[in-house]
LOSEKOL-177670 format. One record per atom (N, C-alpha, C): residue in three letters; atom name; x negated, y, z negated. Coordinates in steps of 0.05 Angstrom, whole numbers, always signed. Layout:
BEGIN
<node residu="ala" atome="CA" east="X" north="Y" up="Z"/>
...
This chain:
BEGIN
<node residu="met" atome="N" east="+710" north="+60" up="-466"/>
<node residu="met" atome="CA" east="+719" north="+54" up="-439"/>
<node residu="met" atome="C" east="+696" north="+61" up="-420"/>
<node residu="ala" atome="N" east="+685" north="+85" up="-423"/>
<node residu="ala" atome="CA" east="+663" north="+93" up="-405"/>
<node residu="ala" atome="C" east="+638" north="+76" up="-409"/>
<node residu="glu" atome="N" east="+634" north="+68" up="-434"/>
<node residu="glu" atome="CA" east="+611" north="+51" up="-441"/>
<node residu="glu" atome="C" east="+613" north="+23" up="-428"/>
<node residu="glu" atome="N" east="+638" north="+12" up="-428"/>
<node residu="glu" atome="CA" east="+642" north="-14" up="-416"/>
<node residu="glu" atome="C" east="+638" north="-12" up="-386"/>
<node residu="arg" atome="N" east="+648" north="+9" up="-374"/>
<node residu="arg" atome="CA" east="+645" north="+13" up="-345"/>
<node residu="arg" atome="C" east="+615" north="+16" up="-338"/>
<node residu="gly" atome="N" east="+600" north="+30" up="-354"/>
<node residu="gly" atome="CA" east="+571" north="+33" up="-350"/>
<node residu="gly" atome="C" east="+557" north="+6" up="-351"/>
<node residu="glu" atome="N" east="+564" north="-11" up="-370"/>
<node residu="glu" atome="CA" east="+552" north="-38" up="-372"/>
<node residu="glu" atome="C" east="+559" north="-55" up="-348"/>
<node residu="leu" atome="N" east="+584" north="-53" up="-339"/>
<node residu="leu" atome="CA" east="+593" north="-68" up="-316"/>
<node residu="leu" atome="C" east="+578" north="-59" up="-291"/>
<node residu="glu" atome="N" east="+574" north="-33" up="-287"/>
<node residu="glu" atome="CA" east="+559" north="-23" up="-264"/>
<node residu="glu" atome="C" east="+530" north="-32" up="-266"/>
<node residu="glu" atome="N" east="+519" north="-32" up="-290"/>
<node residu="glu" atome="CA" east="+491" north="-41" up="-294"/>
<node residu="glu" atome="C" east="+488" north="-70" up="-287"/>
<node residu="arg" atome="N" east="+508" north="-87" up="-295"/>
<node residu="arg" atome="CA" east="+507" north="-116" up="-288"/>
<node residu="arg" atome="C" east="+509" north="-119" up="-258"/>
<node residu="ile" atome="N" east="+526" north="-104" up="-245"/>
<node residu="ile" atome="CA" east="+529" north="-106" up="-216"/>
<node residu="ile" atome="C" east="+503" north="-98" up="-202"/>
<node residu="ile" atome="N" east="+491" north="-77" up="-211"/>
<node residu="ile" atome="CA" east="+465" north="-68" up="-200"/>
<node residu="ile" atome="C" east="+444" north="-89" up="-203"/>
<node residu="ile" atome="N" east="+442" north="-101" up="-227"/>
<node residu="ile" atome="CA" east="+423" north="-122" up="-232"/>
<node residu="ile" atome="C" east="+428" north="-146" up="-214"/>
<node residu="lys" atome="N" east="+453" north="-154" up="-211"/>
<node residu="lys" atome="CA" east="+461" north="-177" up="-195"/>
<node residu="lys" atome="C" east="+454" north="-171" up="-165"/>
<node residu="asp" atome="N" east="+459" north="-146" up="-156"/>
<node residu="asp" atome="CA" east="+454" north="-139" up="-128"/>
<node residu="asp" atome="C" east="+425" north="-140" up="-121"/>
<node residu="gln" atome="N" east="+407" north="-137" up="-140"/>
<node residu="gln" atome="CA" east="+378" north="-139" up="-133"/>
<node residu="gln" atome="C" east="+371" north="-166" up="-123"/>
<node residu="his" atome="N" east="+384" north="-187" up="-132"/>
<node residu="his" atome="CA" east="+377" north="-214" up="-124"/>
<node residu="his" atome="C" east="+395" north="-225" up="-102"/>
<node residu="thr" atome="N" east="+419" north="-213" up="-98"/>
<node residu="thr" atome="CA" east="+438" north="-223" up="-79"/>
<node residu="thr" atome="C" east="+446" north="-202" up="-59"/>
<node residu="lys" atome="N" east="+428" north="-183" up="-52"/>
<node residu="lys" atome="CA" east="+436" north="-162" up="-34"/>
<node residu="lys" atome="C" east="+441" north="-172" up="-6"/>
<node residu="glu" atome="N" east="+457" north="-158" up="+9"/>
<node residu="glu" atome="CA" east="+464" north="-165" up="+36"/>
<node residu="glu" atome="C" east="+439" north="-160" up="+54"/>
<node residu="ile" atome="N" east="+436" north="-178" up="+74"/>
<node residu="ile" atome="CA" east="+414" north="-175" up="+93"/>
<node residu="ile" atome="C" east="+425" north="-163" up="+118"/>
<node residu="asp" atome="N" east="+412" north="-143" up="+129"/>
<node residu="asp" atome="CA" east="+420" north="-130" up="+153"/>
<node residu="asp" atome="C" east="+409" north="-146" up="+177"/>
<node residu="leu" atome="N" east="+427" north="-159" up="+192"/>
<node residu="leu" atome="CA" east="+418" north="-176" up="+214"/>
<node residu="leu" atome="C" east="+413" north="-160" up="+240"/>
<node residu="val" atome="N" east="+420" north="-135" up="+240"/>
<node residu="val" atome="CA" east="+416" north="-118" up="+263"/>
<node residu="val" atome="C" east="+389" north="-104" up="+261"/>
<node residu="asn" atome="N" east="+385" north="-89" up="+239"/>
<node residu="asn" atome="CA" east="+360" north="-74" up="+235"/>
<node residu="asn" atome="C" east="+343" north="-91" up="+215"/>
<node residu="arg" atome="N" east="+325" north="-107" up="+225"/>
<node residu="arg" atome="CA" east="+310" north="-126" up="+208"/>
<node residu="arg" atome="C" east="+284" north="-114" up="+198"/>
<node residu="asp" atome="N" east="+278" north="-89" up="+206"/>
<node residu="asp" atome="CA" east="+254" north="-75" up="+196"/>
<node residu="asp" atome="C" east="+262" north="-47" up="+188"/>
<node residu="pro" atome="N" east="+278" north="-45" up="+166"/>
<node residu="pro" atome="CA" east="+289" north="-18" up="+159"/>
<node residu="pro" atome="C" east="+267" north="+1" up="+149"/>
<node residu="lys" atome="N" east="+245" north="-9" up="+139"/>
<node residu="lys" atome="CA" east="+223" north="+8" up="+129"/>
<node residu="lys" atome="C" east="+202" north="+12" up="+150"/>
<node residu="his" atome="N" east="+206" north="+2" up="+174"/>
<node residu="his" atome="CA" east="+188" north="+5" up="+197"/>
<node residu="his" atome="C" east="+159" north="-5" up="+191"/>
<node residu="ile" atome="N" east="+157" north="-28" up="+178"/>
<node residu="ile" atome="CA" east="+131" north="-39" up="+171"/>
<node residu="ile" atome="C" east="+115" north="-47" up="+196"/>
<node residu="asn" atome="N" east="+129" north="-59" up="+215"/>
<node residu="asn" atome="CA" east="+116" north="-69" up="+239"/>
<node residu="asn" atome="C" east="+122" north="-52" up="+264"/>
<node residu="glu" atome="N" east="+125" north="-26" up="+260"/>
<node residu="glu" atome="CA" east="+132" north="-8" up="+281"/>
<node residu="glu" atome="C" east="+111" north="-8" up="+304"/>
<node residu="asp" atome="N" east="+86" north="-5" up="+297"/>
<node residu="asp" atome="CA" east="+65" north="-2" up="+317"/>
<node residu="asp" atome="C" east="+50" north="-28" up="+322"/>
<node residu="val" atome="N" east="+51" north="-47" up="+303"/>
<node residu="val" atome="CA" east="+34" north="-70" up="+305"/>
<node residu="val" atome="C" east="+45" north="-91" up="+324"/>
<node residu="val" atome="N" east="+69" north="-99" up="+321"/>
<node residu="val" atome="CA" east="+80" north="-122" up="+335"/>
<node residu="val" atome="C" east="+95" north="-114" up="+361"/>
<node residu="lys" atome="N" east="+101" north="-89" up="+364"/>
<node residu="lys" atome="CA" east="+116" north="-80" up="+387"/>
<node residu="lys" atome="C" east="+99" north="-80" up="+412"/>
<node residu="val" atome="N" east="+96" north="-104" up="+425"/>
<node residu="val" atome="CA" east="+80" north="-106" up="+449"/>
<node residu="val" atome="C" east="+97" north="-115" up="+472"/>
<node residu="asp" atome="N" east="+99" north="-99" up="+492"/>
<node residu="asp" atome="CA" east="+114" north="-105" up="+516"/>
<node residu="asp" atome="C" east="+95" north="-112" up="+539"/>
<node residu="phe" atome="N" east="+106" north="-122" up="+560"/>
<node residu="phe" atome="CA" east="+91" north="-130" up="+584"/>
<node residu="phe" atome="C" east="+73" north="-107" up="+594"/>
<node residu="glu" atome="N" east="+83" north="-83" up="+594"/>
<node residu="glu" atome="CA" east="+68" north="-60" up="+604"/>
<node residu="glu" atome="C" east="+45" north="-53" up="+586"/>
<node residu="asp" atome="N" east="+46" north="-61" up="+560"/>
<node residu="asp" atome="CA" east="+24" north="-55" up="+542"/>
<node residu="asp" atome="C" east="+1" north="-74" up="+545"/>
<node residu="val" atome="N" east="+6" north="-97" up="+558"/>
<node residu="val" atome="CA" east="-15" north="-118" up="+561"/>
<node residu="val" atome="C" east="-25" north="-120" up="+590"/>
<node residu="ile" atome="N" east="-6" north="-120" up="+609"/>
<node residu="ile" atome="CA" east="-14" north="-124" up="+637"/>
<node residu="ile" atome="C" east="-6" north="-99" up="+652"/>
<node residu="ala" atome="N" east="-24" north="-87" up="+667"/>
<node residu="ala" atome="CA" east="-19" north="-64" up="+683"/>
<node residu="ala" atome="C" east="-36" north="-65" up="+708"/>
<node residu="glu" atome="N" east="-24" north="-58" up="+731"/>
<node residu="glu" atome="CA" east="-39" north="-58" up="+756"/>
<node residu="glu" atome="C" east="-43" north="-29" up="+764"/>
<node residu="pro" atome="N" east="-68" north="-20" up="+768"/>
<node residu="pro" atome="CA" east="-73" north="+8" up="+776"/>
<node residu="pro" atome="C" east="-65" north="+11" up="+805"/>
<node residu="val" atome="N" east="-62" north="+36" up="+813"/>
<node residu="val" atome="CA" east="-54" north="+43" up="+840"/>
<node residu="val" atome="C" east="-75" north="+32" up="+859"/>
<node residu="gly" atome="N" east="-65" north="+19" up="+881"/>
<node residu="gly" atome="CA" east="-83" north="+7" up="+901"/>
<node residu="gly" atome="C" east="-89" north="-22" up="+897"/>
<node residu="thr" atome="N" east="-82" north="-33" up="+874"/>
<node residu="thr" atome="CA" east="-87" north="-62" up="+869"/>
<node residu="thr" atome="C" east="-62" north="-75" up="+859"/>
<node residu="tyr" atome="N" east="-41" north="-73" up="+875"/>
<node residu="tyr" atome="CA" east="-15" north="-85" up="+868"/>
<node residu="tyr" atome="C" east="-13" north="-114" up="+879"/>
<node residu="ser" atome="N" east="-1" north="-131" up="+863"/>
<node residu="ser" atome="CA" east="+5" north="-158" up="+872"/>
<node residu="ser" atome="C" east="+32" north="-157" up="+886"/>
<node residu="phe" atome="N" east="+40" north="-180" up="+896"/>
<node residu="phe" atome="CA" east="+66" north="-182" up="+910"/>
<node residu="phe" atome="C" east="+88" north="-175" up="+889"/>
<node residu="asp" atome="N" east="+109" north="-162" up="+899"/>
<node residu="asp" atome="CA" east="+131" north="-154" up="+881"/>
<node residu="asp" atome="C" east="+144" north="-178" up="+868"/>
<node residu="gly" atome="N" east="+147" north="-200" up="+882"/>
<node residu="gly" atome="CA" east="+159" north="-224" up="+870"/>
<node residu="gly" atome="C" east="+142" north="-235" up="+847"/>
<node residu="ile" atome="N" east="+115" north="-235" up="+851"/>
<node residu="ile" atome="CA" east="+97" north="-244" up="+831"/>
<node residu="ile" atome="C" east="+98" north="-226" up="+806"/>
<node residu="trp" atome="N" east="+100" north="-200" up="+811"/>
<node residu="trp" atome="CA" east="+101" north="-181" up="+789"/>
<node residu="trp" atome="C" east="+126" north="-185" up="+772"/>
<node residu="lys" atome="N" east="+149" north="-188" up="+786"/>
<node residu="lys" atome="CA" east="+175" north="-192" up="+772"/>
<node residu="lys" atome="C" east="+175" north="-218" up="+757"/>
<node residu="thr" atome="N" east="+164" north="-239" up="+770"/>
<node residu="thr" atome="CA" east="+163" north="-266" up="+757"/>
<node residu="thr" atome="C" east="+144" north="-265" up="+733"/>
<node residu="ser" atome="N" east="+122" north="-252" up="+736"/>
<node residu="ser" atome="CA" east="+103" north="-249" up="+713"/>
<node residu="ser" atome="C" east="+116" north="-235" up="+690"/>
<node residu="tyr" atome="N" east="+131" north="-213" up="+696"/>
<node residu="tyr" atome="CA" east="+145" north="-198" up="+675"/>
<node residu="tyr" atome="C" east="+165" north="-216" up="+661"/>
<node residu="thr" atome="N" east="+181" north="-230" up="+676"/>
<node residu="thr" atome="CA" east="+201" north="-248" up="+665"/>
<node residu="thr" atome="C" east="+188" north="-270" up="+648"/>
<node residu="thr" atome="N" east="+167" north="-282" up="+659"/>
<node residu="thr" atome="CA" east="+154" north="-304" up="+645"/>
<node residu="thr" atome="C" east="+142" north="-294" up="+619"/>
<node residu="phe" atome="N" east="+128" north="-272" up="+620"/>
<node residu="phe" atome="CA" east="+116" north="-261" up="+595"/>
<node residu="phe" atome="C" east="+138" north="-255" up="+574"/>
<node residu="thr" atome="N" east="+159" north="-241" up="+582"/>
<node residu="thr" atome="CA" east="+180" north="-233" up="+563"/>
<node residu="thr" atome="C" east="+194" north="-257" up="+551"/>
<node residu="val" atome="N" east="+202" north="-276" up="+568"/>
<node residu="val" atome="CA" east="+217" north="-299" up="+558"/>
<node residu="val" atome="C" east="+199" north="-317" up="+542"/>
<node residu="ser" atome="N" east="+174" north="-322" up="+550"/>
<node residu="ser" atome="CA" east="+157" north="-340" up="+535"/>
<node residu="ser" atome="C" east="+150" north="-327" up="+508"/>
<node residu="lys" atome="N" east="+146" north="-301" up="+507"/>
<node residu="lys" atome="CA" east="+140" north="-288" up="+481"/>
<node residu="lys" atome="C" east="+164" north="-290" up="+463"/>
<node residu="tyr" atome="N" east="+188" north="-286" up="+474"/>
<node residu="tyr" atome="CA" east="+213" north="-288" up="+458"/>
<node residu="tyr" atome="C" east="+217" north="-316" up="+447"/>
<node residu="trp" atome="N" east="+215" north="-336" up="+464"/>
<node residu="trp" atome="CA" east="+220" north="-364" up="+455"/>
<node residu="trp" atome="C" east="+198" north="-375" up="+438"/>
<node residu="cys" atome="N" east="+173" north="-368" up="+444"/>
<node residu="cys" atome="CA" east="+151" north="-377" up="+426"/>
<node residu="cys" atome="C" east="+154" north="-365" up="+398"/>
<node residu="tyr" atome="N" east="+161" north="-340" up="+397"/>
<node residu="tyr" atome="CA" east="+165" north="-328" up="+370"/>
<node residu="tyr" atome="C" east="+188" north="-342" up="+356"/>
<node residu="arg" atome="N" east="+210" north="-347" up="+370"/>
<node residu="arg" atome="CA" east="+233" north="-360" up="+357"/>
<node residu="arg" atome="C" east="+226" north="-388" up="+348"/>
<node residu="leu" atome="N" east="+211" north="-403" up="+365"/>
<node residu="leu" atome="CA" east="+204" north="-430" up="+358"/>
<node residu="leu" atome="C" east="+185" north="-430" up="+334"/>
<node residu="leu" atome="N" east="+165" north="-413" up="+334"/>
<node residu="leu" atome="CA" east="+146" north="-411" up="+312"/>
<node residu="leu" atome="C" east="+160" north="-403" up="+286"/>
<node residu="ser" atome="N" east="+178" north="-384" up="+288"/>
<node residu="ser" atome="CA" east="+192" north="-375" up="+264"/>
<node residu="ser" atome="C" east="+211" north="-397" up="+254"/>
<node residu="ala" atome="N" east="+222" north="-413" up="+272"/>
<node residu="ala" atome="CA" east="+240" north="-435" up="+264"/>
<node residu="ala" atome="C" east="+224" north="-456" up="+250"/>
<node residu="ile" atome="N" east="+199" north="-462" up="+259"/>
<node residu="ile" atome="CA" east="+183" north="-483" up="+247"/>
<node residu="ile" atome="C" east="+169" north="-473" up="+222"/>
<node residu="leu" atome="N" east="+157" north="-449" up="+224"/>
<node residu="leu" atome="CA" east="+139" north="-440" up="+202"/>
<node residu="leu" atome="C" east="+152" north="-418" up="+184"/>
<node residu="gly" atome="N" east="+175" north="-407" up="+192"/>
<node residu="gly" atome="CA" east="+186" north="-385" up="+177"/>
<node residu="gly" atome="C" east="+192" north="-392" up="+148"/>
<node residu="ile" atome="N" east="+206" north="-413" up="+143"/>
<node residu="ile" atome="CA" east="+214" north="-420" up="+116"/>
<node residu="ile" atome="C" east="+190" north="-429" up="+99"/>
<node residu="pro" atome="N" east="+172" north="-446" up="+110"/>
<node residu="pro" atome="CA" east="+148" north="-453" up="+93"/>
<node residu="pro" atome="C" east="+131" north="-428" up="+87"/>
<node residu="leu" atome="N" east="+127" north="-410" up="+107"/>
<node residu="leu" atome="CA" east="+112" north="-386" up="+101"/>
<node residu="leu" atome="C" east="+126" north="-367" up="+82"/>
<node residu="ala" atome="N" east="+153" north="-366" up="+83"/>
<node residu="ala" atome="CA" east="+168" north="-350" up="+64"/>
<node residu="ala" atome="C" east="+163" north="-361" up="+36"/>
<node residu="val" atome="N" east="+162" north="-387" up="+33"/>
<node residu="val" atome="CA" east="+156" north="-399" up="+6"/>
<node residu="val" atome="C" east="+128" north="-391" up="-3"/>
<node residu="val" atome="N" east="+109" north="-394" up="+16"/>
<node residu="val" atome="CA" east="+81" north="-387" up="+9"/>
<node residu="val" atome="C" east="+79" north="-358" up="+1"/>
<node residu="trp" atome="N" east="+90" north="-340" up="+18"/>
<node residu="trp" atome="CA" east="+89" north="-311" up="+12"/>
<node residu="trp" atome="C" east="+104" north="-304" up="-14"/>
<node residu="gly" atome="N" east="+127" north="-317" up="-18"/>
<node residu="gly" atome="CA" east="+142" north="-312" up="-43"/>
<node residu="gly" atome="C" east="+126" north="-321" up="-67"/>
<node residu="phe" atome="N" east="+113" north="-344" up="-65"/>
<node residu="phe" atome="CA" east="+96" north="-354" up="-87"/>
<node residu="phe" atome="C" east="+72" north="-335" up="-91"/>
<node residu="leu" atome="N" east="+60" north="-326" up="-70"/>
<node residu="leu" atome="CA" east="+36" north="-308" up="-72"/>
<node residu="leu" atome="C" east="+44" north="-282" up="-85"/>
<node residu="phe" atome="N" east="+66" north="-270" up="-76"/>
<node residu="phe" atome="CA" east="+74" north="-244" up="-88"/>
<node residu="phe" atome="C" east="+84" north="-248" up="-116"/>
<node residu="ala" atome="N" east="+96" north="-271" up="-122"/>
<node residu="ala" atome="CA" east="+104" north="-276" up="-150"/>
<node residu="ala" atome="C" east="+79" north="-279" up="-167"/>
<node residu="leu" atome="N" east="+58" north="-292" up="-157"/>
<node residu="leu" atome="CA" east="+33" north="-295" up="-172"/>
<node residu="leu" atome="C" east="+20" north="-268" up="-176"/>
<node residu="ile" atome="N" east="+20" north="-251" up="-155"/>
<node residu="ile" atome="CA" east="+8" north="-225" up="-158"/>
<node residu="ile" atome="C" east="+23" north="-208" up="-179"/>
<node residu="ser" atome="N" east="+50" north="-210" up="-177"/>
<node residu="ser" atome="CA" east="+67" north="-195" up="-197"/>
<node residu="ser" atome="C" east="+62" north="-206" up="-225"/>
<node residu="phe" atome="N" east="+60" north="-232" up="-228"/>
<node residu="phe" atome="CA" east="+55" north="-244" up="-254"/>
<node residu="phe" atome="C" east="+29" north="-235" up="-265"/>
<node residu="cys" atome="N" east="+8" north="-236" up="-249"/>
<node residu="cys" atome="CA" east="-19" north="-227" up="-258"/>
<node residu="cys" atome="C" east="-19" north="-198" up="-266"/>
<node residu="his" atome="N" east="-6" north="-182" up="-249"/>
<node residu="his" atome="CA" east="-5" north="-153" up="-255"/>
<node residu="his" atome="C" east="+10" north="-147" up="-281"/>
<node residu="ile" atome="N" east="+33" north="-160" up="-284"/>
<node residu="ile" atome="CA" east="+50" north="-155" up="-308"/>
<node residu="ile" atome="C" east="+37" north="-166" up="-333"/>
<node residu="trp" atome="N" east="+27" north="-191" up="-332"/>
<node residu="trp" atome="CA" east="+18" north="-204" up="-356"/>
<node residu="trp" atome="C" east="-12" north="-203" up="-361"/>
<node residu="ala" atome="N" east="-28" north="-193" up="-342"/>
<node residu="ala" atome="CA" east="-57" north="-192" up="-346"/>
<node residu="ala" atome="C" east="-69" north="-164" up="-341"/>
<node residu="val" atome="N" east="-64" north="-154" up="-318"/>
<node residu="val" atome="CA" east="-77" north="-129" up="-310"/>
<node residu="val" atome="C" east="-68" north="-105" up="-327"/>
<node residu="val" atome="N" east="-42" north="-100" up="-328"/>
<node residu="val" atome="CA" east="-32" north="-77" up="-343"/>
<node residu="val" atome="C" east="-39" north="-80" up="-373"/>
<node residu="pro" atome="N" east="-35" north="-103" up="-386"/>
<node residu="pro" atome="CA" east="-43" north="-105" up="-414"/>
<node residu="pro" atome="C" east="-73" north="-100" up="-419"/>
<node residu="cys" atome="N" east="-90" north="-110" up="-400"/>
<node residu="cys" atome="CA" east="-118" north="-105" up="-403"/>
<node residu="cys" atome="C" east="-125" north="-75" up="-401"/>
<node residu="ile" atome="N" east="-112" north="-62" up="-382"/>
<node residu="ile" atome="CA" east="-117" north="-33" up="-378"/>
<node residu="ile" atome="C" east="-107" north="-18" up="-403"/>
<node residu="lys" atome="N" east="-84" north="-24" up="-413"/>
<node residu="lys" atome="CA" east="-73" north="-11" up="-437"/>
<node residu="lys" atome="C" east="-92" north="-16" up="-460"/>
<node residu="ser" atome="N" east="-101" north="-40" up="-464"/>
<node residu="ser" atome="CA" east="-119" north="-47" up="-486"/>
<node residu="ser" atome="C" east="-145" north="-31" up="-484"/>
<node residu="tyr" atome="N" east="-155" north="-30" up="-459"/>
<node residu="tyr" atome="CA" east="-180" north="-15" up="-454"/>
<node residu="tyr" atome="C" east="-176" north="+15" up="-461"/>
<node residu="leu" atome="N" east="-154" north="+26" up="-453"/>
<node residu="leu" atome="CA" east="-149" north="+55" up="-458"/>
<node residu="leu" atome="C" east="-146" north="+60" up="-488"/>
<node residu="ile" atome="N" east="-134" north="+42" up="-502"/>
<node residu="ile" atome="CA" east="-132" north="+45" up="-531"/>
<node residu="ile" atome="C" east="-159" north="+44" up="-544"/>
<node residu="glu" atome="N" east="-176" north="+24" up="-536"/>
<node residu="glu" atome="CA" east="-202" north="+21" up="-548"/>
<node residu="glu" atome="C" east="-221" north="+44" up="-540"/>
<node residu="ile" atome="N" east="-219" north="+53" up="-515"/>
<node residu="ile" atome="CA" east="-237" north="+74" up="-506"/>
<node residu="ile" atome="C" east="-231" north="+101" up="-519"/>
<node residu="gln" atome="N" east="-206" north="+104" up="-528"/>
<node residu="gln" atome="CA" east="-198" north="+129" up="-541"/>
<node residu="gln" atome="C" east="-215" north="+133" up="-567"/>
<node residu="cys" atome="N" east="-220" north="+112" up="-581"/>
<node residu="cys" atome="CA" east="-236" north="+113" up="-606"/>
<node residu="cys" atome="C" east="-265" north="+120" up="-598"/>
<node residu="val" atome="N" east="-276" north="+107" up="-578"/>
<node residu="val" atome="CA" east="-303" north="+113" up="-569"/>
<node residu="val" atome="C" east="-305" north="+142" up="-559"/>
<node residu="ser" atome="N" east="-284" north="+151" up="-545"/>
<node residu="ser" atome="CA" east="-283" north="+178" up="-534"/>
<node residu="ser" atome="C" east="-285" north="+198" up="-556"/>
<node residu="arg" atome="N" east="-271" north="+194" up="-578"/>
<node residu="arg" atome="CA" east="-271" north="+213" up="-600"/>
<node residu="arg" atome="C" east="-299" north="+214" up="-613"/>
<node residu="ile" atome="N" east="-311" north="+191" up="-616"/>
<node residu="ile" atome="CA" east="-339" north="+190" up="-628"/>
<node residu="ile" atome="C" east="-358" north="+204" up="-609"/>
<node residu="tyr" atome="N" east="-356" north="+199" up="-583"/>
<node residu="tyr" atome="CA" east="-374" north="+211" up="-563"/>
<node residu="tyr" atome="C" east="-370" north="+241" up="-563"/>
<node residu="ser" atome="N" east="-345" north="+250" up="-564"/>
<node residu="ser" atome="CA" east="-339" north="+279" up="-564"/>
<node residu="ser" atome="C" east="-350" north="+292" up="-589"/>
<node residu="leu" atome="N" east="-348" north="+279" up="-611"/>
<node residu="leu" atome="CA" east="-359" north="+289" up="-636"/>
<node residu="leu" atome="C" east="-389" north="+292" up="-635"/>
<node residu="cys" atome="N" east="-403" north="+272" up="-624"/>
<node residu="cys" atome="CA" east="-432" north="+273" up="-621"/>
<node residu="cys" atome="C" east="-440" north="+296" up="-602"/>
<node residu="ile" atome="N" east="-426" north="+299" up="-580"/>
<node residu="ile" atome="CA" east="-433" north="+320" up="-561"/>
<node residu="ile" atome="C" east="-430" north="+347" up="-574"/>
<node residu="his" atome="N" east="-407" north="+351" up="-588"/>
<node residu="his" atome="CA" east="-402" north="+377" up="-601"/>
<node residu="his" atome="C" east="-422" north="+382" up="-624"/>
<node residu="thr" atome="N" east="-431" north="+361" up="-637"/>
<node residu="thr" atome="CA" east="-449" north="+364" up="-660"/>
<node residu="thr" atome="C" east="-477" north="+370" up="-651"/>
<node residu="phe" atome="N" east="-487" north="+356" up="-631"/>
<node residu="phe" atome="CA" east="-515" north="+358" up="-624"/>
<node residu="phe" atome="C" east="-520" north="+375" up="-599"/>
<node residu="cys" atome="N" east="-504" north="+372" up="-578"/>
<node residu="cys" atome="CA" east="-509" north="+386" up="-553"/>
<node residu="cys" atome="C" east="-500" north="+415" up="-553"/>
<node residu="asp" atome="N" east="-476" north="+420" up="-564"/>
<node residu="asp" atome="CA" east="-466" north="+447" up="-563"/>
<node residu="asp" atome="C" east="-485" north="+467" up="-576"/>
<node residu="pro" atome="N" east="-496" north="+462" up="-600"/>
<node residu="pro" atome="CA" east="-515" north="+482" up="-612"/>
<node residu="pro" atome="C" east="-540" north="+485" up="-594"/>
<node residu="leu" atome="N" east="-550" north="+463" up="-583"/>
<node residu="leu" atome="CA" east="-574" north="+464" up="-566"/>
<node residu="leu" atome="C" east="-569" north="+481" up="-542"/>
<node residu="phe" atome="N" east="-547" north="+477" up="-528"/>
<node residu="phe" atome="CA" east="-541" north="+492" up="-503"/>
<node residu="phe" atome="C" east="-534" north="+521" up="-510"/>
<node residu="glu" atome="N" east="-522" north="+526" up="-532"/>
<node residu="glu" atome="CA" east="-516" north="+553" up="-540"/>
<node residu="glu" atome="C" east="-542" north="+568" up="-545"/>
<node residu="ala" atome="N" east="-561" north="+555" up="-559"/>
<node residu="ala" atome="CA" east="-587" north="+568" up="-564"/>
<node residu="ala" atome="C" east="-602" north="+573" up="-538"/>
<node residu="leu" atome="N" east="-601" north="+554" up="-520"/>
<node residu="leu" atome="CA" east="-615" north="+558" up="-494"/>
<node residu="leu" atome="C" east="-602" north="+580" up="-478"/>
<node residu="ser" atome="N" east="-575" north="+583" up="-480"/>
<node residu="ser" atome="CA" east="-562" north="+604" up="-465"/>
<node residu="ser" atome="C" east="-569" north="+632" up="-476"/>
<node residu="lys" atome="N" east="-573" north="+633" up="-503"/>
<node residu="lys" atome="CA" east="-581" north="+659" up="-515"/>
<node residu="lys" atome="C" east="-610" north="+666" up="-507"/>
<node residu="ile" atome="N" east="-627" north="+646" up="-505"/>
<node residu="ile" atome="CA" east="-655" north="+650" up="-497"/>
<node residu="ile" atome="C" east="-655" north="+660" up="-468"/>
<node residu="cys" atome="N" east="-640" north="+648" up="-451"/>
<node residu="cys" atome="CA" east="-640" north="+655" up="-423"/>
<node residu="cys" atome="C" east="-622" north="+678" up="-415"/>
<node residu="ser" atome="N" east="-607" north="+689" up="-435"/>
<node residu="ser" atome="CA" east="-589" north="+711" up="-428"/>
<node residu="ser" atome="C" east="-603" north="+737" up="-421"/>
<node residu="asn" atome="N" east="-628" north="+740" up="-430"/>
<node residu="asn" atome="CA" east="-643" north="+765" up="-424"/>
<node residu="asn" atome="C" east="-660" north="+763" up="-400"/>
<node residu="val" atome="N" east="-659" north="+740" up="-386"/>
<node residu="val" atome="CA" east="-675" north="+737" up="-361"/>
<node residu="val" atome="C" east="-661" north="+753" up="-339"/>
<node residu="arg" atome="N" east="-677" north="+769" up="-325"/>
<node residu="arg" atome="CA" east="-666" north="+785" up="-303"/>
<node residu="arg" atome="C" east="-682" north="+778" up="-278"/>
<node residu="val" atome="N" east="-668" north="+775" up="-257"/>
<node residu="val" atome="CA" east="-680" north="+768" up="-231"/>
<node residu="val" atome="C" east="-677" north="+792" up="-213"/>
<node residu="ala" atome="N" east="-699" north="+801" up="-202"/>
<node residu="ala" atome="CA" east="-698" north="+824" up="-183"/>
<node residu="ala" atome="C" east="-712" north="+816" up="-157"/>
<node residu="leu" atome="N" east="-699" north="+823" up="-135"/>
<node residu="leu" atome="CA" east="-710" north="+817" up="-109"/>
<node residu="leu" atome="C" east="-720" north="+843" up="-97"/>
<node residu="arg" atome="N" east="-744" north="+842" up="-87"/>
<node residu="arg" atome="CA" east="-756" north="+865" up="-74"/>
<node residu="arg" atome="C" east="-766" north="+857" up="-47"/>
<node residu="lys" atome="N" east="-761" north="+874" up="-28"/>
<node residu="lys" atome="CA" east="-771" north="+869" up="-1"/>
<node residu="lys" atome="C" east="-797" north="+884" up="+3"/>
<node residu="glu" atome="N" east="-818" north="+869" up="+7"/>
<node residu="glu" atome="CA" east="-845" north="+882" up="+12"/>
<node residu="glu" atome="C" east="-849" north="+885" up="+41"/>
<node residu="ser" atome="N" east="-860" north="+908" up="+49"/>
<node residu="ser" atome="CA" east="-866" north="+912" up="+77"/>
<node residu="ser" atome="C" east="-894" north="+908" up="+84"/>
């Protein structure tokens, strides 16, 4: 009974990965574009003290900027959103495919092959270099350094 329930939950989890609900309110839950795209009128156009335009011009400029940015984004996303989603989906699928079927197997194969070379290298170092450095350390172990201050 518990095993059947575990399988059912696993199937539901697997199904939910491809059919999960989309949050239409919070469209950036991981805050990917928190600092990059958040550009308001005040971030682009600012008048320092003493160089103010007419109040009507300032209000109209604000409204024009905000509305044109909003509608241009909506128009561009309506025209290019779906084709770019296909392009980005294809690109990330290609990257995932290459990573899964080429990069990781190459790295694993390299690590397996280099392990053999590593053992041979380690054996050579321990055979030839260890006795040499041990002999040099015994020769140099009786060296004493003394500092004297001459006046």
